[in-house]
Steps between C-alpha positions, in 0.01 A plus 500: 500500500766582239595848374334413169177403676495823701556703183221312319263544793578870515427541130159334541417718799602816316270403213211446743571833671500676164171332403327591826626858482377533141153378601490777759625762256835522676862445405700203628764745623249624758523167686802404710566128538625402846653152502409330829824330592407383850625147576702498177883511517715796405602313184138516380493874564814540289343297219191719505715813507694380196165440328412866553309523831593796719248481786494217756268427792596321820270398784732480799775727624714214628480302177606801295792567736623147423486550121606862478876446478460260208309761301751777565560712194155461346343838423155386606222638717422285803144495636382356830156360417439288811360609835753704698526461877594814689809339655643451150410840363843655553670216311245522222560873461866426428449196275217600265429782258125466551278365777182393322304358793449773760185448706593651836608851599741379769693309231503809279637706789779249556593512132508879512712497816746249353554720196570793729744305717689379193501851348378355169442759229164495329170346602417131534225396261205334675171345389202432727359148493121496519291205613239493227332181623416385856760224517670449835812358337556815294697802617402854414329801651122487523325716240337720764843576648678565171449876476629559853810289442575664167465846652741415783760349266500805274606697807818297549790697347715209385233282340334546163156344472447410135192279492309192610546124482267204556498122500143393417356155570635220283209410275501234231394737225702819467193691387347445845778711651420805288273669761784503754741665256236753401437576868868570563512737202195686630655522847822638353310768307296594809801522733705702251215748457432540871867545591589703192802279422608299198475125554616356167557141612246218499684179588260213430490179304711184521582207272140376459315832478738779395329555164170586669688725742659690211161543336384658828794740520792317662831682457702223666441125488673244720582179313696207641393154389446601137862618486692267727277193509385326817668631811756286678381336820627671814 
């Protein structure tokens, strides 16, 4: 993938984001594009940054540690979007600006503790991942446990819970995914009301279905293949 290709891809995606937002009566500026850079080299991240992207998503702590030095100096926001194991929570708290895949209170506690031990000013932004479909291969808190987890996380002094995230089933037609996105939006509204907190973030939608997600209220979409092309084999 060349810098020109990345820039062209980004332009097409921005046009699609704007179109989807307009259909929902929203502005394109209400949607943050997170470029999913997992398995792509640091050079690809730099190309995307030069094209105008400022938010990047990585799946694994160790992989990001290996690329971090080569992206030094980029004024970007780094999101962990993959499942976080508790034994890597402390490292993640130091490496990322946002942990977008919290589904366990013990992990949240470790993140909070790591921020305290490092005397980091400000709160770490976190998003709860919700399992919106009964798929064993998917991470995420069960819907019936969501309220309890959200309530506990809001009690941690060094974390800021900002919203919910989901990875719905991969279905051939994007329109078939709409009910899952709508469900996450409804869950966000319900949790925010019950806890009396603002939860502005709905992180949902990927390369094949982000337009439907935006129509259903997504504030952040996670796009990889449509920006960088097919991922490199590990």
